[in-house]
Every structure is written in C-alpha cells, then in structure tokens.
C-alpha positions in Angstrom: -10.0 -37.0 15.1 -8.4 -33.8 13.8 -6.5 -34.0 10.6 -3.0 -32.6 10.7 -1.8 -30.6 7.7 1.8 -30.2 6.8 2.2 -26.8 5.4 4.8 -25.4 3.0 5.5 -21.8 2.0 5.9 -20.5 -1.6 6.8 -17.0 -2.8 4.2 -15.6 -5.2 4.7 -12.7 -7.6 1.6 -11.3 -9.3 1.7 -9.0 -12.3 -0.5 -6.4 -13.8 -4.3 -6.8 -13.3 -3.8 -9.9 -11.1 -2.5 -7.5 -8.4 -5.8 -5.7 -8.1 -7.3 -6.3 -4.7 -4.5 -8.8 -4.0 -0.8 -8.1 -3.7 2.4 -7.8 -5.8 4.5 -10.2 -3.8 3.7 -12.5 -0.8 4.7 -15.6 0.9 1.7 -18.0 0.8 1.2 -21.1 2.9 -0.2 -24.2 1.2 -0.8 -27.8 2.1 2.2 -29.9 1.2 1.7 -31.5 -2.1 -0.4 -28.6 -3.5 -0.1 -27.7 -7.2 -0.5 -24.5 -9.1 -4.3 -25.1 -9.5 -4.6 -25.2 -5.6 -2.7 -21.9 -5.4 -4.9 -20.2 -8.0 -8.0 -21.4 -6.2 -6.7 -20.0 -2.9 -6.0 -16.6 -4.6 -9.4 -16.6 -6.4 -7.6 -16.5 -9.8 -9.3 -18.2 -12.7 -7.1 -20.2 -15.1 -8.6 -18.0 -17.8 -6.9 -15.0 -16.2 -3.5 -16.6 -16.5 -1.3 -16.2 -19.5 2.1 -17.3 -18.2 3.1 -19.4 -15.2 6.7 -19.6 -14.0 8.1 -21.7 -11.1 11.7 -21.1 -10.2 12.4 -19.4 -13.5 11.0 -22.3 -15.6 7.8 -22.5 -17.6 5.1 -24.2 -15.5 1.7 -26.0 -15.9 -1.5 -25.8 -13.9 -1.0 -29.3 -12.5 2.6 -28.8 -11.6 3.3 -29.8 -7.9 4.8 -27.1 -5.7 7.6 -27.5 -3.2 8.7 -25.6 -0.1 10.4 -22.3 -1.1 9.3 -22.3 -4.7 9.1 -18.9 -6.4 5.9 -18.7 -8.5 5.2 -15.9 -11.0 1.8 -15.5 -12.4 1.3 -13.2 -15.4 -2.1 -12.4 -17.0 -2.7 -12.8 -20.8 -1.1 -10.0 -22.7 -3.0 -8.4 -25.6 -2.3 -5.7 -28.0 -2.1 -4.8 -31.5 
C-alpha cells in the first residue's frame, strides 16, 4: 500500500551565507505537519548555522509547526566586534 502525503507550501527566505549553493527566496513543499527542524533538514542547514528564525514576522523555535502559506526567514548567526 502506498502512503499518501498531504503537502503544504511555505515561502522561505535565506540570508547571507545560508544562500550559498541554495537560494535567496523559494517556495518549498513540505509534508503537512512539518516543523522548522524538518525544513532545515530538507535544506541541509544545521541548527548550529541558524542565528534567527522568523515565521510570519514573529520569533520562531526549531520545533514550531509550520502551516500552509507561512513565510519563514532564516538568518545565520551574526558576529562582529
């Protein structure tokens, strides 16, 4: 028996070094019920490479569930001195 997956789409915006070999903005399909961690895994982004997570203009967490049409912004850690 084949499993049927219900998919949803989220808009993803990557900043700075996270764009390297990826994209700046894209619409990504995920299985319904996916969370930020699932998205990062799909994009091959380590949680160590994430400084700020934003979903729909609000601070987000790695275990935050995503919904159809969410806008996700991922920013790497910012250093300087």
